[in-house]
C-alpha atoms as one frame of an Amber mdcrd trajectory, in Angstrom:
protein
   2.758  56.703 236.116  -0.108  58.030 238.210  -3.439  56.235 238.322  -5.657
  57.003 235.351  -9.451  56.826 235.465 -11.838  56.051 232.596 -15.616  55.583
 232.510 -17.599  52.988 230.575 -21.378  52.792 230.177 -23.825  50.185 228.864
 -27.632  50.119 229.255 -28.090  51.640 232.736 -24.724  50.466 234.114 -21.705
  52.668 234.785 -18.165  51.420 235.448 -15.319  53.635 236.698 -12.019  51.966
 235.831  -8.749  52.929 237.522  -5.620  51.592 235.808  -2.140  51.387 237.324
   1.032  49.438 236.566   0.943  46.107 238.350   0.701  42.358 238.037  -2.680
  41.910 236.328  -5.034  42.018 239.340  -8.636  42.959 238.551 -10.890  44.035
 241.438 -14.548  44.892 240.867 -16.379  46.515 243.811 -13.664  45.275 246.215
 -14.003  41.668 245.031 -11.783  39.682 242.696 -13.096  39.305 239.144 -13.634
  35.572 239.753 -15.942  36.300 242.696 -17.834  39.167 241.031 -18.339  37.595
 237.591 -19.212  33.916 238.134 -19.155  32.778 234.491 -16.037  32.350 232.374
 -17.847  33.967 229.416 -18.437  37.223 231.323 -14.821  37.350 232.527 -13.498
  36.807 228.977 -15.825  39.490 227.603 -14.828  42.040 230.263 -11.082  41.460
 229.736 -11.231  41.203 225.927  -9.574  44.640 225.373  -6.581  43.595 227.525
  -6.137  40.429 225.456  -6.524  42.348 222.185  -3.573  44.639 222.964  -1.652
  41.772 224.623  -0.782  43.448 227.927  -2.043  40.708 230.299  -0.245  40.964
 233.635   1.133  44.480 233.070  -1.641  46.550 234.680  -3.938  46.356 237.699
  -7.555  47.449 237.330  -9.697  48.731 240.200 -13.282  48.938 238.980 -16.392
  50.428 240.554 -19.491  49.145 238.739 -23.086  50.003 239.588 -26.546  50.052
 238.018 -28.236  47.555 235.736 -27.523  43.843 235.749 -24.519  41.622 235.136
 -24.713  41.863 231.327 -24.820  45.672 231.355 -22.018  45.889 233.886 -19.801
  43.568 231.833 -20.319  45.803 228.784 -19.579  48.917 230.835 -16.415  47.335
 232.280 -15.250  46.342 228.787 -15.628  49.902 227.470 -14.042  51.380 230.600
 -10.992  49.095 230.338 -10.563  49.942 226.639 -10.709  53.670 227.387  -8.272
  53.280 230.287  -5.791  51.450 228.054  -5.979  54.381 225.624  -4.984  56.748
 228.439  -1.884  54.611 229.034  -0.784  54.296 225.391  -2.448  56.030 222.435
  -0.883  53.492 220.043  -3.486  50.926 221.204  -6.224  52.910 219.401  -6.152
  51.104 215.989  -6.254  47.659 217.626  -9.074  48.618 220.017 -11.008  50.390
 217.247 -10.725  47.354 214.949 -11.973  45.068 217.728 -14.963  47.364 218.333
 -13.987  48.040 221.950 -14.211  51.836 221.737 -17.794  52.021 220.466 -20.426
  52.784 223.090 -23.385  50.391 222.669 -26.279  52.868 222.653 -29.117  50.331
 222.892 -31.434  51.065 225.823 -34.721  49.637 227.053 -37.689  51.133 225.212
 -40.128  52.923 227.496 -43.550  51.523 228.284 -46.364  53.234 226.371 -49.711
  54.112 227.921 -52.648  51.893 226.971 -50.347  48.895 226.525 -49.043  46.264
 228.931 -45.411  46.733 227.772 -43.503  48.871 225.275 -44.841  47.129 222.142
 -47.115  44.354 223.364 -50.847  44.973 222.957 -53.828  43.662 224.861 -55.675
  40.803 223.173 -57.962  42.040 220.405 -61.614  41.012 220.674 -63.885  41.399
 217.693 -67.065  40.885 219.758
């Protein structure tokens, strides 16, 4: 099987995920997943699609993530891995769909409006 590439996005982050048969190594921006994602929670969230379809240790993932912060990148990686797994085996679709791994989270930061300090916050009202 040749390498397959999938893209995941979340907030302003983009993750390009390359999947190939292997021993379960996950590299993000040329670092191991343990070095790139310091918290156990983030690592579990990013690899949730792999655990859902129960293929731990069967594939290697080479991931290029950029933009946004850690939270956005974890979401982008999660979607990218789910899409990459679909390229390998289409029979994973019902499991990934049920787990919500194939849905792109469309929430973005609301833009700042003029005449206000932030998007919705207003300056203090003064009656006199």
